[in-house]
C-alpha positions in Angstrom: -26.8 -12.9 11.8 -29.2 -15.6 10.9 -30.4 -18.7 12.7 -29.7 -21.8 10.6 -29.5 -25.5 11.2 -25.9 -26.6 11.7 -26.5 -30.2 11.1 -24.0 -31.7 8.6 -21.7 -34.8 8.4 -18.8 -32.5 8.0 -19.5 -30.4 11.3 -16.4 -30.6 13.6 -15.7 -28.8 16.8 -13.1 -25.9 16.5 -10.8 -23.8 18.7 -10.3 -20.2 18.9 -13.6 -18.9 20.4 -14.3 -17.8 24.0 -17.4 -17.2 26.0 -18.8 -13.9 26.9 -20.7 -12.9 29.9 -24.1 -12.3 28.2 -24.9 -15.6 26.7 -22.8 -15.0 23.6 -19.5 -16.7 22.3 -17.1 -14.9 20.3 -15.1 -16.5 17.4 -11.5 -15.3 17.6 -10.3 -16.7 14.4 -10.3 -13.5 12.5 -10.5 -9.8 13.2 -14.3 -9.7 12.7 -14.5 -11.4 16.2 -18.2 -12.6 15.4 -20.4 -12.8 18.5 -23.0 -15.7 18.3 -26.1 -17.1 19.9 -27.1 -20.6 19.7 -27.8 -21.7 16.1 -26.3 -18.7 14.6 -23.3 -18.6 12.0 -20.7 -16.1 11.7 -20.2 -13.8 8.6 -17.9 -16.5 6.8 -21.0 -18.8 7.0 -19.1 -21.9 7.4 -18.2 -21.4 11.1 -21.1 -21.3 13.8 -22.3 -22.1 17.3 -24.1 -25.3 18.0 -24.5 -27.1 21.4 -22.8 -24.1 23.0 -19.7 -24.4 20.9 -18.0 -23.3 17.8 -18.1 -25.7 15.0 -16.7 -25.8 11.3 -19.3 -27.0 8.8 -17.2 -27.6 5.6 -14.5 -30.1 6.9 -13.6 -32.6 4.0 -15.9 -31.0 1.6 -14.8 -29.0 -1.5 -16.1 -27.0 -4.7 -13.7 -29.0 -6.6 -10.2 -30.1 -7.1 -7.9 -28.9 -10.0 -4.3 -29.2 -10.9 -2.8 -26.0 -12.0 0.6 -24.5 -12.8 1.8 -22.9 -9.8 2.3 -19.6 -11.5 -1.7 -19.3 -11.5 -1.8 -18.9 -7.6 0.2 -16.6 -8.6 3.7 -17.6 -7.4 6.6 -16.9 -9.7 9.4 -17.6 -7.5 8.2 -20.8 -5.7 9.1 -24.1 -7.6 8.6 -22.5 -11.0 6.9 -24.8 -13.7 5.6 -27.1 -11.2 2.1 -28.6 -10.7 -0.1 -27.8 -7.8 -3.2 -29.5 -6.7 -6.0 -26.8 -5.8 -9.0 -26.8 -3.7 -11.4 -24.6 -1.8 -14.6 -25.0 0.3 -17.5 -22.3 0.5 -17.8 -19.1 2.3 -15.3 -16.0 3.1 -14.6 -13.7 5.8 -14.4 -10.6 3.7 -17.2 -9.0 1.6 -15.4 -8.0 -1.7 -17.8 -6.3 -4.0 -15.5 -7.1 -6.9 -14.9 -10.7 -5.9 -13.7 -12.8 -8.8 -14.5 -16.0 -7.3 -17.8 -15.1 -6.0 -19.9 -18.3 -6.9 -17.5 -20.2 -4.4 -16.6 -17.4 -1.6 -20.4 -16.0 -1.4 -21.7 -19.5 -1.5 -24.4 -20.1 1.0 -25.7 -23.7 0.0 -23.4 -26.6 1.6 -24.9 -29.0 -0.9 -22.6 -27.3 -3.5 -19.8 -28.9 -2.0 -20.1 -32.3 -3.8 -16.4 -33.2 -3.8 -15.1 -34.9 -0.7 -11.6 -35.8 0.6 -10.2 -36.2 4.0 -6.6 -34.7 4.4 -4.7 -38.0 3.7 -6.7 -38.5 0.6 -5.6 -35.1 -0.7 -2.0 -35.7 -0.2 -2.1 -39.2 -1.7 -3.9 -37.6 -4.8 -1.1 -34.7 -5.1 1.6 -37.6 -4.8 -0.2 -39.6 -7.5 -0.6 -36.7 -10.0 2.9 -35.6 -9.2 2.2 -32.3 -7.7 4.8 -30.6 -6.0 2.3 -28.8 -3.7 -1.2 -28.5 -2.5 -2.7 -25.0 -2.6 -5.6 -23.8 -0.3 -7.5 -21.3 -2.6 -10.6 -20.4 -4.6 -12.2 -19.1 -1.3 -10.0 -18.2 1.7 -8.3 -21.1 3.6 -8.4 -19.1 6.9 -12.1 -19.8 7.2 -11.6 -23.6 6.9 -8.5 -23.3 9.1 -8.9 -26.9 10.7 -9.2 -28.7 7.2 -6.3 -26.7 5.8 -4.0 -27.4 8.5 -4.9 -31.1 8.7 -4.3 -31.4 5.1 -1.0 -29.6 5.3 0.2 -31.9 8.0 -0.8 -34.9 6.0 0.9 -33.3 2.8 4.2 -32.7 4.7 4.3 -36.5 5.8 4.4 -37.3 2.2 6.9 -34.6 0.9 4.4 -32.4 -0.6 4.7 -28.7 -0.1 1.7 -26.4 1.2 0.5 -23.0 -0.3 -1.9 -20.7 0.8 -3.7 -18.2 -1.3 -5.4 -15.7 1.2 -6.4 -12.3 2.2 -4.5 -12.6 5.2 -7.4 -11.5 7.3 -6.6 -13.8 10.5 -6.1 -12.9 14.1 -2.6 -13.1 15.8 -2.8 -16.4 17.7 -4.3 -18.6 15.1 -1.8 -16.9 12.3 1.0 -18.6 14.2 -0.4 -22.0 13.8 -1.5 -21.7 10.3 1.4 -20.2 8.6 3.9 -22.7 10.5 2.2 -25.3 8.0 2.6 -23.3 5.1 5.7 -23.4 2.7 4.6 -20.5 0.5 1.6 -18.0 0.5 0.5 -15.2 -1.9 -1.3 -12.6 0.2 -4.1 -10.4 -1.4 -3.1 -6.7 -0.4 -6.2 -5.6 -2.0 -5.2 -1.6 -1.6 -3.2 0.6 0.4 -6.1 2.7 1.9 -8.5 2.1 4.8 -11.4 3.6 2.9 -11.1 1.0 0.0 -10.8 -1.8 2.6 -14.2 -0.6 4.5 -16.0 0.2 1.5 -15.4 -2.6 -0.8 -14.3 -5.4 1.2 -16.1 -4.6 4.7 -12.7 -5.2 6.3 -9.8 -3.3 7.7 -6.4 -2.9 6.2 -4.1 -3.1 9.2 -4.9 -6.7 10.1 -3.8 -7.6 6.4 -0.5 -5.6 7.0 0.1 -7.2 10.4 -0.4 -10.8 8.5 2.3 -9.9 5.6 4.7 -8.4 8.0 4.4 -11.5 10.3 4.9 -13.9 7.3 7.7 -12.0 6.1 9.9 -11.7 9.1 8.6 -14.5 11.6 8.2 -17.5 9.3 10.0 -19.7 6.8 7.0 -19.4 4.4 7.9 -18.0 1.0 5.7 -14.8 0.4 4.5 -13.1 -2.7 1.8 -10.4 -2.8 -0.9 -9.5 -5.2 -2.9 -6.4 -5.9 -5.8 -6.4 -8.2 -5.9 -2.9 -9.7 -9.4 -1.4 -10.0 -9.4 1.7 -12.1 -10.4 4.7 -9.7 -10.2 2.8 -6.5 -6.9 1.7 -5.8 -4.7 2.6 -9.1 -3.2 5.9 -8.2 0.6 6.5 -8.6 0.7 8.0 -5.0 -1.0 4.7 -3.5 1.0 2.5 -5.6 4.3 4.4 -4.4 3.2 4.3 -0.7 2.5 0.7 -0.8 5.7 -0.2 -2.4 7.6 1.9 0.3 5.9 0.0 3.0 6.6 -3.5 1.5 10.3 -2.4 1.3 10.5 -0.8 4.8 8.5 -3.8 6.5 9.1 -6.9 4.3 12.4 -6.0 2.4 12.9 -5.5 -1.3 12.7 -9.1 -2.3 9.0 -9.9 -1.8 7.5 -10.5 -5.3 4.6 -8.1 -6.0 2.0 -9.0 -8.6 -0.4 -6.3 -10.3 -3.3 -7.8 -11.9 -5.9 -6.5 -14.2 -9.6 -6.4 -12.8 -12.4 -7.4 -14.9 -16.1 -6.4 -14.0 -17.8 -9.0 -11.7 -20.0 -9.7 -8.9 -21.3 -6.3 -7.7 -19.1 -4.1 -9.5 -20.1 -4.7 -13.2 -20.1 -0.9 -14.0 -16.4 -0.3 -13.4 -14.3 -0.8 -16.5 -11.4 -3.3 -16.9 -8.1 -2.4 -15.9 -5.9 -1.2 -19.1 -2.7 -2.8 -19.5 -1.2 0.6 -19.4 -2.1 1.0 -15.7 -0.4 -2.4 -14.9 2.6 -1.2 -16.7 2.6 2.1 -14.9 2.2 0.5 -11.5 5.1 -2.1 -12.3 7.4 1.1 -13.3 6.7 2.8 -9.9 7.1 -0.3 -7.7 10.5 -1.1 -9.5 11.7 2.4 -9.3 10.7 2.6 -5.7 13.1 -0.2 -5.0 11.1 -3.6 -5.3 13.4 -6.3 -7.2 10.6 -8.5 -8.6 7.4 -7.0 -9.9 4.8 -8.6 -12.3 1.7 -8.0 -14.2 -1.1 -10.6 -14.7 -4.2 -11.0 -16.6 -2.9 -9.3 -19.5 -0.5 -10.0 -22.5 2.8 -8.5 -21.3 6.0 -10.6 -21.6 8.4 -8.2 -19.9 6.1 -8.0 -16.7 5.9 -11.7 -16.7 9.6 -12.6 -16.7 12.0 -12.5 -13.9 15.1 -10.6 -14.1 18.4 -11.1 -12.2 18.6 -8.1 -9.5 22.3 -7.6 -10.1 23.0 -8.0 -13.9 19.1 -7.4 -14.9 19.4 -10.0 -17.4 16.1 -12.2 -18.0 16.6 -15.5 -16.0 13.1 -16.8 -16.4 10.9 -16.2 -19.4 7.2 -17.0 -19.4 4.3 -17.1 -21.9 1.1 -17.0 -19.8 1.8 -19.5 -17.1 4.3 -21.5 -19.2 8.1 -21.2 -18.8 9.9 -20.7 -22.1 13.3 -19.6 -20.8 15.4 -20.6 -17.8 18.9 -19.3 -16.7 18.9 -20.3 -13.1 20.7 -23.0 -11.3 19.2 -23.6 -7.9 18.3 -19.7 -7.6 21.7 -18.5 -9.1 21.8 -16.4 -12.2 23.6 -18.2 -14.9 25.1 -14.9 -16.1 26.5 -13.4 -12.9 25.9 -16.0 -10.2 24.0 -13.5 -8.1 21.2 -15.1 -6.1 17.6 -14.7 -7.1 15.2 -14.7 -3.9 12.7 -17.6 -4.0 12.5 -21.5 -3.8 14.0 -23.1 -6.9 15.2 -26.4 -8.2 18.1 -26.8 -10.6 15.4 -26.8 -13.5 12.0 -25.6 -14.0 9.0 -27.7 -13.9 7.2 -28.9 -17.1 3.6 -28.6 -16.1 3.0 -25.7 -18.4 -0.3 -24.0 -19.2 -2.6 -27.3 -18.4 -5.5 -27.1 -16.1 -6.6 -30.5 -15.0 -9.8 -31.0 -13.1 -9.8 -34.3 -11.0 -12.1 -36.3 -8.7 -11.0 -37.8 -5.6 -13.8 -40.2 -4.9 -13.1 -40.2 -1.1 -15.6 -40.0 1.6 
């Protein structure tokens, strides 16, 4: 690990570390368990050792703030049609060669984080712009753990929900506190084989499965999953079936699963984009295995964007891109047969639509 200058106005001391016997300290936030000497940073780059303690170097600083449709996270069963204030920082605790947000997640320059906002300012901005929630996204909120939790607390105080978009690579103890403050999460289940995780993300599968199972069974946080299908890497019918079976066995059959299309990016420019037929095949397999709500993303596929009643199988939410164009639910009950559709729903859909609105907070 590289020795760097940790001096920065947004450096704050953090917990979840312990001292080792050999003049090292170990970060205990994620399964990487980085061991650090004085002046070193961890793999994520934003957490490091200074003055014999662990610090976070990106508190209150962001790569930008934007109001998005909640469906873009993607979350299809959490306040559909509502607006969400999205933000991220820099760095990541995974090393995905196919990263679709690499300009932020792989950033090593804190001066890129030109937008600043304390937690209270973020909550007030969400309220001012009529956002139902704030999303911790773009890069993984696990690594800006303290900033995310403080913001989530401020949002809760103002009636704003909290959404984590994460790879789920977090250790057991911090996992409990983090998801206690989240109202919804979309967790990337990047593949269902260890080789993929080790070769293409530099991480391991089991800690992600542990997080998914924990959120599904031990919290009140609404959960959806996303798998980016990469041709030849994680798109075999056998793997998709095994993954679907695991989700049903460990989390239930009502967890929405999103299969999204890969496009060449970062260090995997030679891989072809995902054909729409692969996403449709994956959706068919997952639904035949028993999952009730399976979606396709990053392609034009109206059937794969819609939500269907699990009992009468009629369309209850129609979507065009991120805009809702049909709504046949009343507080989560099908208008046709009155069966319950899993999720967090209001009586009517929100009306934010496909808009994407960058904003400045001018705080700090």
